[in-house]
C-alpha positions in Angstrom: -13.2 -14.1 -4.1 -9.8 -13.6 -2.5 -9.0 -16.4 0.2 -7.2 -15.1 3.2 -5.6 -16.9 6.0 -5.7 -15.2 9.2 -3.2 -15.4 12.5 -4.2 -17.0 15.4 -6.0 -14.6 17.7 -6.8 -12.3 15.3 -10.4 -11.9 16.5 -9.5 -11.5 20.0 -7.2 -8.4 19.6 -6.7 -5.1 17.9 -3.3 -6.0 16.7 -2.1 -4.7 13.0 -0.2 -7.6 10.9 1.9 -7.5 8.1 0.7 -9.2 4.9 2.4 -11.6 2.5 0.6 -12.2 -1.0 1.0 -15.7 -2.3 0.8 -15.3 -6.4 0.2 -18.8 -7.4 -3.4 -20.4 -7.7 -2.3 -23.8 -6.6 -0.4 -22.6 -3.1 -3.2 -23.4 -1.1 -4.0 -26.8 -2.2 -1.1 -28.4 -3.8 1.4 -26.6 -1.9 -0.1 -26.8 1.5 0.7 -23.3 2.5 -2.2 -23.3 5.2 -0.4 -26.1 6.8 3.0 -24.7 7.1 1.3 -21.0 8.3 -0.5 -23.2 11.0 3.0 -24.7 12.0 5.4 -21.4 11.9 3.3 -18.5 12.4 3.8 -17.5 16.0 6.7 -19.6 16.3 9.6 -18.7 13.8 7.6 -16.5 11.7 5.8 -13.2 12.9 2.3 -13.0 13.3 0.7 -12.2 9.4 -1.9 -12.4 6.9 -1.7 -14.3 3.9 -3.5 -13.1 1.0 -3.8 -15.9 -1.9 -4.2 -14.6 -5.4 -6.2 -17.0 -7.5 -6.7 -14.6 -10.5 -7.8 -15.8 -13.9 -5.4 -16.0 -16.5 -4.8 -12.5 -18.3 -2.7 -9.9 -19.5 0.2 -9.3 -16.9 -0.5 -5.6 -17.0 -4.4 -6.2 -16.4 -3.5 -8.3 -13.8 -1.2 -6.0 -12.1 -3.9 -3.3 -12.4 -6.3 -5.6 -10.4 -3.9 -6.7 -8.1 -2.4 -3.2 -6.9 -5.3 -1.1 -7.8 -8.1 -3.3 -5.9 -6.9 -6.1 -4.2 -4.2 -4.6 -1.7 -6.5 -1.2 -1.2 -9.6 -4.1 -0.3 -7.3 -6.0 1.6 -5.9 -3.0 3.9 -9.7 -1.8 4.2 -11.3 -5.0 5.5 -8.2 -6.4 7.5 -6.1 -5.0 10.2 -3.2 -4.7 8.1 0.3 -2.5 8.8 -0.4 -0.6 5.5 3.1 0.5 4.2 5.8 -1.2 2.1 8.0 -2.6 4.7 5.0 -4.8 5.7 4.0 -6.1 2.5 5.5 -9.0 0.7 5.1 -10.5 -2.6 5.8 -14.3 -3.2 5.6 -16.9 -6.1 7.0 -19.7 -7.6 7.9 -20.5 -11.3 6.2 -17.7 -13.7 4.2 -16.4 -10.9 8.0 -16.0 -9.3 8.7 -13.7 -11.9 5.2 -11.9 -11.7 5.9 -11.0 -8.0 9.2 -9.7 -8.8 7.5 -7.3 -11.6 4.9 -6.4 -9.4 7.4 -5.5 -6.4 9.8 -3.5 -8.5 6.8 -1.8 -10.5 5.1 -0.7 -7.5 8.0 0.1 -5.3 6.1 2.6 -3.2 3.6 -0.3 -2.3 5.8 -3.2 -1.5 9.0 -4.0 0.1 9.8 -7.8 0.3 10.0 -10.3 -2.4 10.1 -14.0 -2.2 10.9 -16.1 -5.3 11.1 -20.0 -5.8 12.6 -21.2 -8.9 12.0 -17.9 -11.1 11.3 -18.5 -14.5 12.0 -15.9 -17.3 13.0 -15.7 -20.9 15.2 -13.2 -22.6 12.7 -10.7 -23.3 11.1 -11.0 -19.9 14.4 -10.3 -18.0 14.6 -7.1 -20.1 11.1 -6.4 -18.5 12.6 -6.9 -15.1 15.5 -4.9 -15.5 13.5 -2.3 -17.0 11.1 -2.4 -13.9 14.1 -2.0 -11.6 15.3 0.9 -13.6 18.2 2.8 -11.7 17.2 1.5 -8.2 19.6 0.2 -6.1 19.9 -1.0 -2.6 21.1 2.3 -1.6 18.0 4.1 -3.0 15.1 1.3 -2.7 15.6 -1.1 0.3 13.9 -4.7 -0.5 14.1 -7.4 1.5 14.5 -10.5 -1.1 14.5 -14.3 -0.6 15.0 -16.0 -3.7 15.9 -19.9 -4.4 16.1 -22.4 -7.0 16.8 -26.2 -7.3 19.7 -27.9 -8.5 17.5 -30.3 -10.6 15.0 -27.4 -11.2 13.0 -27.6 -14.4 14.9 -27.6 -17.8 13.2 -28.0 -21.4 15.6 -27.3 -24.2 12.9 -27.5 -26.8 11.0 -24.6 -25.0 14.0 -22.5 -23.9 13.1 -23.0 -20.4 15.6 -23.1 -17.6 14.5 -22.2 -14.0 18.3 -22.9 -12.8 19.6 -20.6 -15.0 17.1 -17.6 -15.2 17.0 -18.2 -11.4 20.8 -17.7 -11.2 20.5 -14.4 -13.5 18.0 -13.1 -11.3 20.1 -13.7 -8.2 23.0 -12.0 -10.0 20.8 -8.9 -11.0 20.0 -8.5 -7.2 23.5 -8.8 -6.0 24.8 -6.4 -8.6 22.5 -3.9 -7.6 23.4 -4.1 -3.8 20.5 -6.0 -2.9 21.5 -9.2 -0.5 19.0 -12.1 -1.2 18.9 -14.8 1.0 18.2 -18.4 -0.3 20.4 -19.7 -3.3 20.6 -23.1 -5.0 19.0 -25.8 -2.9 19.7 -29.7 -3.4 16.2 -30.5 -4.8 13.9 -30.8 -7.6 11.3 -28.6 -9.0 7.6 -27.6 -8.5 5.8 -28.1 -5.2 7.5 -31.3 -4.5 10.5 -29.0 -3.7 9.0 -25.6 -3.0 6.7 -26.7 -0.1 9.8 -28.2 1.7 10.8 -24.5 2.4 7.5 -22.4 2.4 8.3 -21.8 6.1 12.1 -20.8 5.5 11.2 -18.1 3.0 8.4 -16.8 5.4 11.1 -16.9 8.2 13.4 -15.1 6.1 10.8 -12.3 5.1 9.0 -12.0 8.4 11.1 -13.3 11.2 9.6 -13.8 14.7 11.5 -11.4 16.9 13.5 -13.4 19.5 12.8 -16.6 18.3 15.2 -19.3 17.6 14.8 -21.2 14.2 14.0 -24.9 14.5 13.4 -25.0 10.8 15.5 -27.3 8.6 17.6 -25.2 6.1 18.8 -26.7 2.9 20.1 -23.7 1.2 23.7 -23.6 -0.4 25.5 -20.5 -1.2 24.8 -19.5 -4.9 28.1 -18.7 -7.0 
């Protein structure tokens, strides 16, 4: 099963909506995504459909095939989506954030927006993302990107884990290719204690409500 959140008034209209795919199995429960969607969609965030990818652990290639080959077409068939890349976003946090980036650039004809909180990647997976991007840059492949990480994000020297450094690496990679990611380093910690503070900010960056003035607090500082 794939949990889906529908915007207010969905059943009373024939309108079509953009879709955000959330690649983190704890986003609904621990991340309070439904509460945030209830609060911001239609106010500062354009009406949209949210799909929560709760795919069991498996090889990344297999998970990507199930997601792109089966779930995306099923969502387009069952719900009134706007079925083009400009209106599809991948969002993820931590390891799933790296997966969201891989899915976006490996399937650039399907997805046109990316949101990542605390991107985590190792040296070998950094090469994978660079390979997925290939020769593309902002002039040949428009992608709307939100990327943030915490000033006190997850660091585990014994496991060679450093979300702060790997997120900065991704930020520089995107900027060097001409994309203009929104976000940067925030004065916060790690995991959902930090990420859920800015779910609305991220959604507003990806799908802003036309004509709305944001009243959401913004914690971002410019990445350097």
